[in-house]
C-alpha positions as CSV (number, residue, x, y, z in Angstrom):
1,M,-57.6,-98.8,-12.6
2,A,-55.3,-95.9,-11.7
3,K,-55.4,-94.5,-8.2
4,L,-53.4,-92.0,-6.3
5,P,-52.7,-92.6,-2.6
6,Y,-54.4,-90.0,-0.3
7,S,-55.0,-89.6,3.4
8,W,-58.2,-88.8,5.2
9,P,-57.1,-85.3,6.5
10,Q,-56.5,-84.3,2.9
11,V,-60.0,-85.2,1.7
12,Q,-62.1,-82.1,0.9
13,S,-65.4,-81.3,-0.8
14,G,-65.3,-82.0,-4.5
15,D,-62.7,-84.9,-4.3
16,I,-63.5,-88.1,-6.1
17,I,-62.3,-90.8,-3.7
18,S,-62.5,-94.5,-3.2
19,F,-62.5,-96.6,0.0
20,I,-63.7,-100.0,1.1
21,Y,-66.9,-99.9,3.2
22,K,-69.1,-102.7,4.5
23,N,-72.7,-102.8,3.4
24,K,-75.6,-103.9,5.6
25,D,-75.0,-107.6,4.5
26,G,-71.4,-107.4,5.7
27,S,-69.8,-107.4,2.3
28,R,-66.8,-105.2,1.9
29,L,-67.1,-103.2,-1.4
30,R,-65.0,-100.5,-2.9
31,R,-67.0,-97.3,-3.1
32,T,-66.2,-94.4,-5.4
33,V,-67.7,-91.2,-4.1
34,L,-67.9,-87.5,-5.0
35,V,-67.4,-85.9,-1.6
36,L,-70.0,-83.3,-0.6
37,E,-68.9,-82.9,3.0
38,P,-65.9,-84.9,4.3
39,K,-66.6,-84.6,8.0
40,A,-70.0,-83.3,8.9
41,S,-71.5,-83.4,12.4
42,N,-74.1,-86.1,12.9
43,K,-77.3,-84.4,14.0
44,A,-79.4,-87.5,14.2
45,K,-81.2,-88.3,17.4
46,N,-79.9,-91.8,17.6
47,K,-76.2,-91.2,16.7
48,T,-74.1,-94.1,15.8
49,S,-71.1,-91.9,15.2
50,Q,-70.2,-88.3,15.9
51,F,-69.3,-87.5,12.2
52,L,-70.5,-88.5,8.8
53,L,-69.0,-88.4,5.3
54,H,-71.6,-87.1,2.8
55,G,-71.3,-87.9,-0.8
56,I,-72.7,-89.0,-4.2
57,Q,-71.9,-92.7,-4.9
58,L,-70.5,-92.9,-8.4
59,E,-69.3,-96.5,-8.5
60,V,-69.4,-99.7,-6.5
61,S,-66.6,-102.1,-7.1
62,N,-65.6,-100.0,-10.1
63,V,-69.0,-100.4,-11.7
64,P,-70.9,-97.1,-12.3
65,T,-74.0,-96.8,-10.2
66,N,-75.9,-94.8,-12.9
67,P,-75.4,-93.7,-16.5
68,E,-75.4,-89.9,-15.7
69,I,-72.0,-89.5,-14.0
70,K,-71.2,-86.7,-16.5
71,N,-74.4,-84.8,-15.6
72,I,-73.7,-85.2,-11.9
73,L,-70.2,-83.8,-12.2
74,E,-71.3,-80.9,-14.5
75,T,-74.3,-80.0,-12.3
76,A,-72.2,-80.1,-9.1
77,G,-69.6,-77.6,-10.4
78,N,-66.5,-77.1,-12.5
79,V,-64.7,-80.4,-13.3
80,E,-61.0,-80.1,-12.9
81,I,-58.1,-82.5,-13.9
82,V,-56.0,-83.7,-10.9
83,D,-53.8,-86.2,-12.9
84,E,-54.4,-86.3,-16.7
85,L,-52.4,-89.6,-17.3
86,K,-54.2,-91.4,-14.5
87,K,-57.6,-89.9,-15.4
88,I,-58.2,-88.5,-12.0
89,Y,-60.6,-85.6,-11.6
90,R,-62.3,-83.4,-8.9
91,V,-65.1,-80.9,-8.9
92,D,-64.7,-77.3,-7.8
93,Y,-68.0,-76.3,-6.2
94,E,-67.3,-72.7,-7.1
95,G,-67.6,-71.5,-3.5
96,L,-70.9,-73.2,-2.8
97,I,-71.5,-74.9,0.5
98,S,-72.4,-78.6,0.4
99,Q,-76.1,-78.0,1.0
100,K,-76.4,-75.8,-2.1
101,V,-74.5,-78.4,-4.2
102,Y,-77.0,-81.0,-2.9
103,K,-79.9,-78.8,-3.9
104,K,-78.5,-78.4,-7.4
105,L,-78.2,-82.2,-7.6
106,T,-81.6,-83.1,-6.1
107,V,-83.3,-84.2,-9.3
108,L,-80.4,-86.5,-10.2
109,I,-80.1,-87.8,-6.7
110,K,-83.8,-88.7,-6.5
111,R,-83.8,-90.3,-9.9
112,H,-80.9,-92.6,-9.2
113,G,-80.8,-92.8,-5.4
114,V,-77.0,-92.1,-5.2
115,Y,-76.8,-89.9,-2.1
116,R,-75.0,-91.6,0.7
117,T,-73.7,-90.9,4.2
118,Y,-70.9,-93.0,5.7
119,N,-69.9,-93.4,9.3
120,Y,-66.7,-91.3,9.5
121,S,-65.0,-93.4,12.1
122,K,-65.5,-96.5,10.0
123,V,-64.2,-95.0,6.7
124,R,-61.3,-93.4,8.6
125,G,-60.0,-96.9,9.4
126,T,-59.7,-97.8,5.7
127,R,-57.3,-96.6,3.0
128,V,-58.5,-93.7,0.8
129,M,-57.4,-93.1,-2.7
130,L,-58.1,-90.5,-5.4
131,E,-60.0,-92.6,-7.9
132,D,-60.0,-92.5,-11.7
133,L,-63.3,-92.3,-13.6
134,K,-64.2,-93.6,-17.1
135,L,-65.5,-90.5,-18.8
136,A,-66.5,-90.1,-22.4
137,P,-63.5,-88.8,-24.5
138,S,-65.6,-85.9,-25.7
139,F,-66.3,-84.8,-22.1
140,V,-62.5,-85.2,-21.2
141,K,-61.7,-82.8,-24.2
142,E,-64.4,-80.4,-22.9
143,I,-62.7,-80.5,-19.4
144,K,-59.3,-79.8,-21.0
145,G,-60.8,-76.9,-23.0
146,E,-60.0,-78.5,-26.4
147,N,-63.5,-78.0,-27.9
């Protein structure tokens, strides 16, 4: 698994990142997330943190959470190559704000239950990496423009 070191201030919408986050059982699992909003204000009435990271969970412990990762990436925006050798990608939302990207992905989110929010103060205390994804070779060629 190839990863590129990253830092939390660098994280932006469209990045595909991984970090370790405790689930409700207390297990620490590596999450791979397509970032919708890296640091959004928490507007809940019973706030546990001031900010939240909003994203689409793509993998847990390097195991895909659903078979439609390609559809999620394509629907979200324009998939770009960050590092071709390490197979690291990101998504350009083409100027759309995160709420509009979420609306574009609503059907896929509801079908697979992959939308997640993470307590920003908890994730900020962990290492963040740009994460590689296992994508179909035909999709990678499409991204490169070789079709």
